[in-house]
VOVO-936463 format. One record per residue: residue in three letters; residue number from 0; chain; x, y, z of N, C-alpha, C in turn. Coordinates in pm, 1 decimal, m for minus. Layout:
N
@res->ala&n->NUM&chain->A&n.X->X&n.Y->Y&n.Z->Z&ca.X->X&ca.Y->Y&ca.Z->Z&c.X->X&c.Y->Y&c.Z->Z
...
***
This chain:
90
@res->met&n->0&chain->A&n.X->11468.7&n.Y->7476.5&n.Z->8588.9&ca.X->11385.0&ca.Y->7577.1&ca.Z->8500.3&c.X->11493.2&c.Y->7689.1&c.Z->8464.7
@res->thr&n->1&chain->A&n.X->11501.4&n.Y->7738.0&n.Z->8353.3&ca.X->11585.1&ca.Y->7844.0&ca.Z->8312.0&c.X->11512.4&c.Y->7982.6&c.Z->8299.4
@res->ser&n->2&chain->A&n.X->11549.5&n.Y->8078.5&n.Z->8339.5&ca.X->11471.0&ca.Y->8202.1&ca.Z->8357.8&c.X->11509.3&c.Y->8298.2&c.Z->8235.0
@res->gly&n->3&chain->A&n.X->11620.1&n.Y->8302.1&n.Z->8171.8&ca.X->11649.7&ca.Y->8395.7&ca.Z->8076.6&c.X->11697.5&c.Y->8517.9&c.Z->8113.9
@res->phe&n->4&chain->A&n.X->11710.1&n.Y->8531.0&n.Z->8255.0&ca.X->11760.6&ca.Y->8667.4&ca.Z->8290.3&c.X->11844.3&c.Y->8639.1&c.Z->8426.3
@res->ser&n->5&chain->A&n.X->11935.6&n.Y->8728.9&n.Z->8450.8&ca.X->12038.2&ca.Y->8730.5&ca.Z->8564.3&c.X->11948.0&c.Y->8780.5&c.Z->8695.8
@res->ala&n->6&chain->A&n.X->11995.5&n.Y->8717.8&n.Z->8794.6&ca.X->11931.9&ca.Y->8760.4&ca.Z->8922.6&c.X->12001.7&c.Y->8904.0&c.Z->8951.7
@res->tyr&n->7&chain->A&n.X->12106.5&n.Y->8949.4&n.Z->8903.8&ca.X->12169.7&ca.Y->9062.0&ca.Z->8934.3&c.X->12238.2&c.Y->9121.1&c.Z->8806.6
@res->thr&n->8&chain->A&n.X->12208.3&n.Y->9243.1&n.Z->8779.5&ca.X->12292.3&ca.Y->9309.4&ca.Z->8679.0&c.X->12371.3&c.Y->9425.7&c.Z->8723.3
@res->his&n->9&chain->A&n.X->12474.0&n.Y->9445.1&n.Z->8646.7&ca.X->12565.5&ca.Y->9553.4&ca.Z->8703.9&c.X->12540.3&c.Y->9693.6&c.Z->8639.3
@res->thr&n->10&chain->A&n.X->12422.0&n.Y->9697.9&n.Z->8574.7&ca.X->12373.3&ca.Y->9832.5&ca.Z->8512.9&c.X->12277.4&c.Y->9882.6&c.Z->8587.9
@res->ser&n->11&chain->A&n.X->12256.6&n.Y->10023.8&n.Z->8585.3&ca.X->12150.5&ca.Y->10090.1&ca.Z->8664.3&c.X->12018.3&c.Y->10093.5&c.Z->8590.8
@res->thr&n->12&chain->A&n.X->12013.5&n.Y->10045.0&n.Z->8468.7&ca.X->11889.4&ca.Y->10049.3&ca.Z->8394.5&c.X->11832.5&c.Y->9898.9&c.Z->8406.2
@res->pro&n->13&chain->A&n.X->11720.1&n.Y->9884.3&n.Z->8458.4&ca.X->11671.7&ca.Y->9739.3&ca.Z->8470.6&c.X->11617.1&c.Y->9698.7&c.Z->8339.6
@res->lys&n->14&chain->A&n.X->11613.2&n.Y->9555.1&n.Z->8332.9&ca.X->11559.7&ca.Y->9497.0&ca.Z->8220.2&c.X->11425.2&c.Y->9446.8&c.Z->8250.5
@res->tyr&n->15&chain->A&n.X->11330.3&n.Y->9508.2&n.Z->8188.2&ca.X->11191.3&ca.Y->9471.0&ca.Z->8217.5&c.X->11129.0&c.Y->9341.9&c.Z->8140.7
@res->phe&n->16&chain->A&n.X->11055.3&n.Y->9265.1&n.Z->8194.9&ca.X->11007.7&ca.Y->9146.1&ca.Z->8145.4&c.X->10869.3&c.Y->9119.6&c.Z->8189.2
@res->leu&n->17&chain->A&n.X->10795.5&n.Y->9024.8&n.Z->8113.1&ca.X->10658.0&ca.Y->8989.1&ca.Z->8141.9&c.X->10679.5&c.Y->8852.0&c.Z->8222.0
@res->ile&n->18&chain->A&n.X->10588.5&n.Y->8821.9&n.Z->8301.1&ca.X->10576.5&ca.Y->8695.5&ca.Z->8374.8&c.X->10438.9&c.Y->8625.9&c.Z->8322.6
@res->arg&n->19&chain->A&n.X->10465.4&n.Y->8531.1&n.Z->8243.8&ca.X->10347.0&ca.Y->8457.7&ca.Z->8167.5&c.X->10326.3&c.Y->8318.6&c.Z->8225.6
@res->ser&n->20&chain->A&n.X->10204.7&n.Y->8290.4&n.Z->8238.9&ca.X->10150.4&ca.Y->8163.2&ca.Z->8285.3&c.X->10164.7&c.Y->8051.9&c.Z->8173.5
@res->lys&n->21&chain->A&n.X->10218.8&n.Y->7940.9&n.Z->8195.9&ca.X->10231.6&ca.Y->7832.4&ca.Z->8097.6&c.X->10081.8&c.Y->7769.5&c.Z->8096.7
@res->met&n->22&chain->A&n.X->10006.9&n.Y->7778.0&n.Z->8199.3&ca.X->9881.4&ca.Y->7714.7&ca.Z->8209.4&c.X->9775.8&c.Y->7774.4&c.Z->8115.4
@res->asn&n->23&chain->A&n.X->9781.8&n.Y->7907.9&n.Z->8101.9&ca.X->9680.2&ca.Y->7979.4&ca.Z->8019.3&c.X->9735.1&c.Y->8098.1&c.Z->7929.5
@res->gly&n->24&chain->A&n.X->9866.2&n.Y->8123.7&n.Z->7941.8&ca.X->9938.1&ca.Y->8215.8&ca.Z->7844.0&c.X->9904.9&c.Y->8356.3&c.Z->7905.8
@res->lys&n->25&chain->A&n.X->9835.4&n.Y->8395.7&n.Z->8002.3&ca.X->9811.4&ca.Y->8528.9&ca.Z->8063.1&c.X->9940.1&c.Y->8566.5&c.Z->8132.2
@res->val&n->26&chain->A&n.X->9940.9&n.Y->8691.5&n.Z->8164.9&ca.X->10068.8&ca.Y->8757.0&ca.Z->8235.2&c.X->10008.7&c.Y->8819.2&c.Z->8361.6
@res->leu&n->27&chain->A&n.X->10114.0&n.Y->8823.8&n.Z->8455.6&ca.X->10078.8&ca.Y->8890.6&ca.Z->8573.6&c.X->10059.0&c.Y->9047.0&c.Z->8547.9
@res->asp&n->28&chain->A&n.X->9957.1&n.Y->9099.4&n.Z->8618.5&ca.X->9913.6&ca.Y->9240.3&ca.Z->8595.0&c.X->9873.4&c.Y->9293.5&c.Z->8720.2
@res->ile&n->29&chain->A&n.X->9912.7&n.Y->9416.0&n.Z->8749.9&ca.X->9863.4&ca.Y->9478.7&ca.Z->8865.4&c.X->9722.3&c.Y->9523.2&c.Z->8837.3
@res->gln&n->30&chain->A&n.X->9612.5&n.Y->9474.8&n.Z->8901.8&ca.X->9462.3&ca.Y->9493.5&ca.Z->8861.8&c.X->9446.2&c.Y->9638.5&c.Z->8856.8
@res->gly&n->31&chain->A&n.X->9390.0&n.Y->9683.8&n.Z->8736.8&ca.X->9336.0&ca.Y->9824.7&ca.Z->8717.7&c.X->9452.9&c.Y->9914.5&c.Z->8696.0
@res->ala&n->32&chain->A&n.X->9565.1&n.Y->9872.9&n.Z->8693.7&ca.X->9694.9&ca.Y->9961.7&ca.Z->8692.6&c.X->9699.5&c.Y->10063.1&c.Z->8803.5
@res->lys&n->33&chain->A&n.X->9649.5&n.Y->10017.9&n.Z->8903.6&ca.X->9645.2&ca.Y->10099.2&ca.Z->9037.6&c.X->9774.9&c.Y->10092.6&c.Z->9110.2
@res->ala&n->34&chain->A&n.X->9840.9&n.Y->10198.0&n.Z->9140.5&ca.X->9982.5&ca.Y->10191.0&ca.Z->9181.6&c.X->9993.9&c.Y->10175.6&c.Z->9336.9
@res->asn&n->35&chain->A&n.X->9879.6&n.Y->10185.2&n.Z->9405.0&ca.X->9881.5&ca.Y->10174.1&ca.Z->9546.7&c.X->9918.2&c.Y->10039.7&c.Z->9612.8
@res->thr&n->36&chain->A&n.X->9994.1&n.Y->10047.6&n.Z->9726.8&ca.X->10015.6&ca.Y->9917.6&ca.Z->9793.7&c.X->9884.7&c.Y->9843.3&c.Z->9827.5
@res->gly&n->37&chain->A&n.X->9896.6&n.Y->9710.7&n.Z->9816.6&ca.X->9777.2&ca.Y->9623.0&ca.Z->9825.9&c.X->9691.0&c.Y->9588.2&c.Z->9711.7
@res->thr&n->38&chain->A&n.X->9713.2&n.Y->9654.6&n.Z->9609.3&ca.X->9646.7&ca.Y->9639.0&ca.Z->9486.4&c.X->9664.1&c.Y->9493.2&c.Z->9455.0
@res->pro&n->39&chain->A&n.X->9561.9&n.Y->9397.4&n.Z->9409.0&ca.X->9579.4&ca.Y->9257.4&ca.Z->9363.6&c.X->9661.3&c.Y->9260.1&c.Z->9254.3
@res->val&n->40&chain->A&n.X->9740.3&n.Y->9148.2&n.Z->9245.9&ca.X->9816.0&ca.Y->9110.9&ca.Z->9122.7&c.X->9740.0&c.Y->8989.5&c.Z->9066.9
@res->val&n->41&chain->A&n.X->9704.6&n.Y->8997.4&n.Z->8939.3&ca.X->9606.7&ca.Y->8899.3&ca.Z->8874.8&c.X->9676.7&c.Y->8858.4&c.Z->8743.1
@res->thr&n->42&chain->A&n.X->9628.6&n.Y->8755.6&n.Z->8686.4&ca.X->9659.9&ca.Y->8726.2&ca.Z->8550.4&c.X->9557.6&c.Y->8770.1&c.Z->8466.6
@res->trp&n->43&chain->A&n.X->9607.9&n.Y->8837.3&n.Z->8342.1&ca.X->9540.4&ca.Y->8911.8&ca.Z->8240.6&c.X->9594.3&c.Y->8883.2&c.Z->8114.5
@res->pro&n->44&chain->A&n.X->9507.9&n.Y->8897.6&n.Z->8013.7&ca.X->9579.0&ca.Y->8901.1&ca.Z->7876.7&c.X->9686.3&c.Y->8998.5&c.Z->7848.5
@res->arg&n->45&chain->A&n.X->9787.5&n.Y->8964.9&n.Z->7784.7&ca.X->9904.5&ca.Y->9048.2&ca.Z->7742.6&c.X->9847.7&c.Y->9176.1&c.Z->7656.1
@res->lys&n->46&chain->A&n.X->9890.3&n.Y->9299.4&n.Z->7707.2&ca.X->9866.7&ca.Y->9414.3&ca.Z->7634.8&c.X->9967.0&c.Y->9437.8&c.Z->7540.0
@res->asn&n->47&chain->A&n.X->9932.1&n.Y->9493.9&n.Z->7428.4&ca.X->10030.9&ca.Y->9529.7&ca.Z->7320.7&c.X->10026.3&c.Y->9652.6&c.Z->7271.6
@res->pro&n->48&chain->A&n.X->10134.1&n.Y->9737.9&n.Z->7313.7&ca.X->10253.3&ca.Y->9699.3&ca.Z->7377.2&c.X->10219.7&c.Y->9666.9&c.Z->7523.1
@res->pro&n->49&chain->A&n.X->10306.8&n.Y->9595.6&n.Z->7595.8&ca.X->10288.9&ca.Y->9572.1&ca.Z->7738.2&c.X->10274.9&c.Y->9717.1&c.Z->7812.9
@res->ala&n->50&chain->A&n.X->10189.9&n.Y->9711.2&n.Z->7901.5&ca.X->10168.8&ca.Y->9831.0&ca.Z->7998.1&c.X->10264.3&c.Y->9809.4&c.Z->8120.7
@res->asn&n->51&chain->A&n.X->10290.4&n.Y->9936.6&n.Z->8191.5&ca.X->10377.4&ca.Y->9920.9&ca.Z->8301.8&c.X->10319.8&c.Y->9828.3&c.Z->8416.2
@res->asn&n->52&chain->A&n.X->10193.6&n.Y->9806.5&n.Z->8428.8&ca.X->10137.8&ca.Y->9725.8&ca.Z->8521.7&c.X->10154.8&c.Y->9576.0&c.Z->8485.4
@res->gln&n->53&chain->A&n.X->10211.8&n.Y->9539.1&n.Z->8370.8&ca.X->10240.6&ca.Y->9416.2&ca.Z->8340.7&c.X->10385.3&c.Y->9389.4&c.Z->8320.8
@res->leu&n->54&chain->A&n.X->10473.1&n.Y->9484.7&n.Z->8340.3&ca.X->10621.5&ca.Y->9486.7&ca.Z->8327.7&c.X->10675.8&c.Y->9476.4&c.Z->8472.2
@res->trp&n->55&chain->A&n.X->10787.9&n.Y->9386.7&n.Z->8477.4&ca.X->10864.2&ca.Y->9360.0&ca.Z->8595.2&c.X->11003.4&c.Y->9360.8&c.Z->8572.7
@res->tyr&n->56&chain->A&n.X->11075.5&n.Y->9370.8&n.Z->8696.0&ca.X->11220.5&ca.Y->9375.5&ca.Z->8684.9&c.X->11279.3&c.Y->9317.1&c.Z->8810.5
@res->leu&n->57&chain->A&n.X->11405.5&n.Y->9282.3&n.Z->8817.5&ca.X->11475.0&ca.Y->9233.3&ca.Z->8925.5&c.X->11551.8&c.Y->9351.0&c.Z->8974.9
@res->asp&n->58&chain->A&n.X->11549.2&n.Y->9382.2&n.Z->9113.4&ca.X->11624.1&ca.Y->9489.4&ca.Z->9173.9&c.X->11772.8&c.Y->9433.0&c.Z->9198.9
@res->gln&n->59&chain->A&n.X->11863.1&n.Y->9509.3&n.Z->9269.4&ca.X->11974.2&ca.Y->9478.1&ca.Z->9297.6&c.X->11994.2&c.Y->9369.8&c.Z->9396.9
@res->asp&n->60&chain->A&n.X->11887.7&n.Y->9334.7&n.Z->9475.4&ca.X->11876.0&ca.Y->9231.2&ca.Z->9572.6&c.X->11811.8&c.Y->9113.3&c.Z->9520.8
@res->gly&n->61&chain->A&n.X->11774.8&n.Y->9115.2&n.Z->9386.6&ca.X->11717.1&ca.Y->9007.7&ca.Z->9320.7&c.X->11569.2&c.Y->8973.2&c.Z->9347.2
@res->ile&n->62&chain->A&n.X->11513.1&n.Y->9085.9&n.Z->9406.3&ca.X->11365.0&ca.Y->9084.6&ca.Z->9429.4&c.X->11277.0&c.Y->9125.8&c.Z->9303.5
@res->ile&n->63&chain->A&n.X->11178.7&n.Y->9059.5&n.Z->9266.9&ca.X->11094.9&ca.Y->9096.5&ca.Z->9143.6&c.X->11011.7&c.Y->9224.1&c.Z->9195.4
@res->lys&n->64&chain->A&n.X->11011.7&n.Y->9324.3&n.Z->9112.0&ca.X->10934.7&ca.Y->9443.3&ca.Z->9130.8&c.X->10862.6&c.Y->9491.8&c.Z->9013.6
@res->ser&n->65&chain->A&n.X->10759.2&n.Y->9563.0&n.Z->9029.8&ca.X->10674.7&ca.Y->9619.2&ca.Z->8920.8&c.X->10728.9&c.Y->9754.6&c.Z->8868.9
@res->lys&n->66&chain->A&n.X->10731.4&n.Y->9750.6&n.Z->8735.3&ca.X->10786.3&ca.Y->9885.9&ca.Z->8681.4&c.X->10670.7&c.Y->9982.1&c.Z->8717.4
@res->leu&n->67&chain->A&n.X->10533.6&n.Y->9956.0&n.Z->8733.7&ca.X->10440.0&ca.Y->10049.1&ca.Z->8759.7&c.X->10465.9&c.Y->10133.8&c.Z->8876.2
@res->asn&n->68&chain->A&n.X->10497.1&n.Y->10051.4&n.Z->8997.5&ca.X->10517.0&ca.Y->10118.6&ca.Z->9131.5&c.X->10625.9&c.Y->10085.4&c.Z->9213.3
@res->asn&n->69&chain->A&n.X->10727.8&n.Y->10002.5&n.Z->9148.4&ca.X->10843.3&ca.Y->9961.1&ca.Z->9220.2&c.X->10805.3&c.Y->9892.1&c.Z->9340.2
@res->leu&n->70&chain->A&n.X->10687.9&n.Y->9812.1&n.Z->9356.8&ca.X->10651.4&ca.Y->9730.3&ca.Z->9471.6&c.X->10668.3&c.Y->9583.6&c.Z->9436.0
@res->ala&n->71&chain->A&n.X->10715.9&n.Y->9514.7&n.Z->9527.8&ca.X->10734.2&ca.Y->9364.7&ca.Z->9526.9&c.X->10612.1&c.Y->9293.5&c.Z->9551.2
@res->phe&n->72&chain->A&n.X->10619.5&n.Y->9152.8&n.Z->9542.7&ca.X->10511.9&ca.Y->9064.0&ca.Z->9567.3&c.X->10491.0&c.Y->9041.4&c.Z->9726.1
@res->lys&n->73&chain->A&n.X->10365.9&n.Y->9004.0&n.Z->9766.8&ca.X->10348.7&ca.Y->8967.6&ca.Z->9902.0&c.X->10222.3&c.Y->8895.2&c.Z->9901.6
@res->asn&n->74&chain->A&n.X->10235.1&n.Y->8761.2&n.Z->9960.6&ca.X->10108.5&ca.Y->8682.1&ca.Z->9983.7&c.X->10037.6&c.Y->8742.6&c.Z->10096.5
@res->asn&n->75&chain->A&n.X->9913.5&n.Y->8770.4&n.Z->10099.3&ca.X->9848.8&ca.Y->8821.1&ca.Z->10216.5&c.X->9810.4&c.Y->8712.9&c.Z->10324.1
@res->gly&n->76&chain->A&n.X->9861.2&n.Y->8592.2&n.Z->10301.6&ca.X->9832.4&ca.Y->8486.6&ca.Z->10420.0&c.X->9698.1&c.Y->8439.1&c.Z->10404.9
@res->arg&n->77&chain->A&n.X->9599.1&n.Y->8479.4&n.Z->10320.8&ca.X->9466.4&ca.Y->8419.4&ca.Z->10316.8&c.X->9455.0&c.Y->8298.9&c.Z->10247.2
@res->ser&n->78&chain->A&n.X->9353.8&n.Y->8221.9&n.Z->10265.8&ca.X->9337.5&ca.Y->8087.6&ca.Z->10191.8&c.X->9327.9&c.Y->8097.1&c.Z->10046.3
@res->asp&n->79&chain->A&n.X->9286.3&n.Y->8219.4&n.Z->9994.4&ca.X->9262.7&ca.Y->8244.8&ca.Z->9854.1&c.X->9396.3&c.Y->8258.3&c.Z->9777.9
@res->arg&n->80&chain->A&n.X->9501.1&n.Y->8268.8&n.Z->9839.8&ca.X->9633.8&ca.Y->8292.0&ca.Z->9782.9&c.X->9651.5&c.Y->8409.4&c.Z->9714.9
@res->arg&n->81&chain->A&n.X->9590.2&n.Y->8516.6&n.Z->9741.4&ca.X->9587.8&ca.Y->8641.6&ca.Z->9666.5&c.X->9724.9&c.Y->8704.4&c.Z->9691.2
@res->ile&n->82&chain->A&n.X->9775.0&n.Y->8761.2&n.Z->9584.8&ca.X->9912.6&ca.Y->8816.3&ca.Z->9592.1&c.X->9884.7&c.Y->8962.7&c.Z->9563.1
@res->thr&n->83&chain->A&n.X->9953.6&n.Y->9056.1&n.Z->9645.3&ca.X->9945.1&ca.Y->9203.5&ca.Z->9647.1&c.X->10069.2&c.Y->9253.8&c.Z->9625.2
@res->gly&n->84&chain->A&n.X->10083.2&n.Y->9400.8&n.Z->9597.6&ca.X->10207.3&ca.Y->9457.4&ca.Z->9587.4&c.X->10237.6&c.Y->9516.3&c.Z->9733.8
@res->trp&n->85&chain->A&n.X->10367.3&n.Y->9535.2&n.Z->9761.2&ca.X->10413.4&ca.Y->9566.1&ca.Z->9892.7&c.X->10563.3&c.Y->9647.9&c.Z->9867.5
@res->asp&n->86&chain->A&n.X->10587.2&n.Y->9718.8&n.Z->9978.8&ca.X->10721.9&ca.Y->9785.9&ca.Z->9974.0&c.X->10821.7&c.Y->9691.0&c.Z->10032.5
@res->ala&n->87&chain->A&n.X->10907.6&n.Y->9631.0&n.Z->9973.0&ca.X->10982.8&ca.Y->9528.7&ca.Z->10015.3&c.X->11087.1&c.Y->9587.9&c.Z->10143.7
@res->gly&n->88&chain->A&n.X->11112.7&n.Y->9725.2&n.Z->10144.3&ca.X->11195.2&ca.Y->9779.7&ca.Z->10235.2&c.X->11325.0&c.Y->9729.1&c.Z->10260.4
@res->ile&n->89&chain->A&n.X->11397.4&n.Y->9678.8&n.Z->10175.7&ca.X->11514.6&ca.Y->9630.1&ca.Z->10191.7&c.X->11628.7&c.Y->9720.2&c.Z->10139.6
***
């Protein structure tokens, strides 16, 4: 699978991108644009222009983070496979 972006850039300005599902064309979205830790990450129709809660970037460690709150993904370990935002703390 080709991603179209590098895992590490030498610039201090991140390149923001959308993460779109091939299954339904929806994008990853931090539900309700709530910036607090633990807010669910859902699929949602793409906003035009894209909102900060739908934009993502790779940090210097190659971790995908949200433009909205600089939080990374975390699976909460439940059987529903819900993904929430968390502070990677790296």
